[in-house]
N, C-alpha and C positions, 0 to 999 in steps of 0.2 A: 503496498499502498505506502503514494508516495502523500502529504500534505502537501501544498503551495502555498508560501504565505503570503499579503501586499504591505505590505506596513508602510502608512502616514504620514505625517502629517494633519492636524483637524484643521476644519476652515480656521480661519481667525488667528492661525498661527505662524507668528514670526520668518519664513522660509528665504532665510538669505540664499544658502548653495541655490531655488528654482529662480532666482531673481540676479544670481552668478549668470546663471543657464536660459533667465533672459537675455538678458543685457551679452553676451559671447555670439548669443543665434542669431544677432540684428544686426551685432558689427558685423558677419556672418553674410550676408545681406535675406534674409528668415524676419522680411522689418514686419510678417503677416500673422506671426504669432504671436498670437495673446499672453496669460500667466502662465504661468506653467513653472511646477508647483514635484520637488524631486519624491521622491522613496530609498526603502528599502525591498529586496523581494528574497527568498527563500523559498528554494527545493529540498525536501526534508524526507526523505524512509523509514517507512516508520516499518516493523514488527510488528506491531498490529490484522485481529484477523479479525478483529469489530466492528462497522466504520464510527461508531458512536463512542469508545474506547479515547480512538484513536483522534475527533473529533476532538471529545472532553482534555485529550493528553497538550499536543495541541492549541490550544486555546493555552492548558498555563503553561506552558512551554514563552504563550504573548503575551501573559501577567504576567510572567518573569524576573524574564531572560528581551523575549525580543523583541518588544515593540514597552517603549514609557506611556500606559494607558490615560498617563495626564493631556498630554499633549497630545500625541499621537495617536491613528485608528487601525485596528487592522481585517484583513476579509482573510479566510480559507477556505481551502474546496480540494479535496477529499480528493481522488481517485485508487480504486479498485488493482 
């Protein structure tokens, strides 16, 4: 089983890296680019047979290590 986790800053949280990427894209001539928000992506191999147990474990991983729940949101995808 595999899990994919996408971690992004919550709306309203300052994103200096996204802002820098936005400026760099504009300097490269991509003038039609609007706001840019950056994030993190994790691909995790899991040894679970039960989908619900796998999702619960990944959620705990996110809450304890992969994301800062105060300023970041995360989305989990589980593939069997």
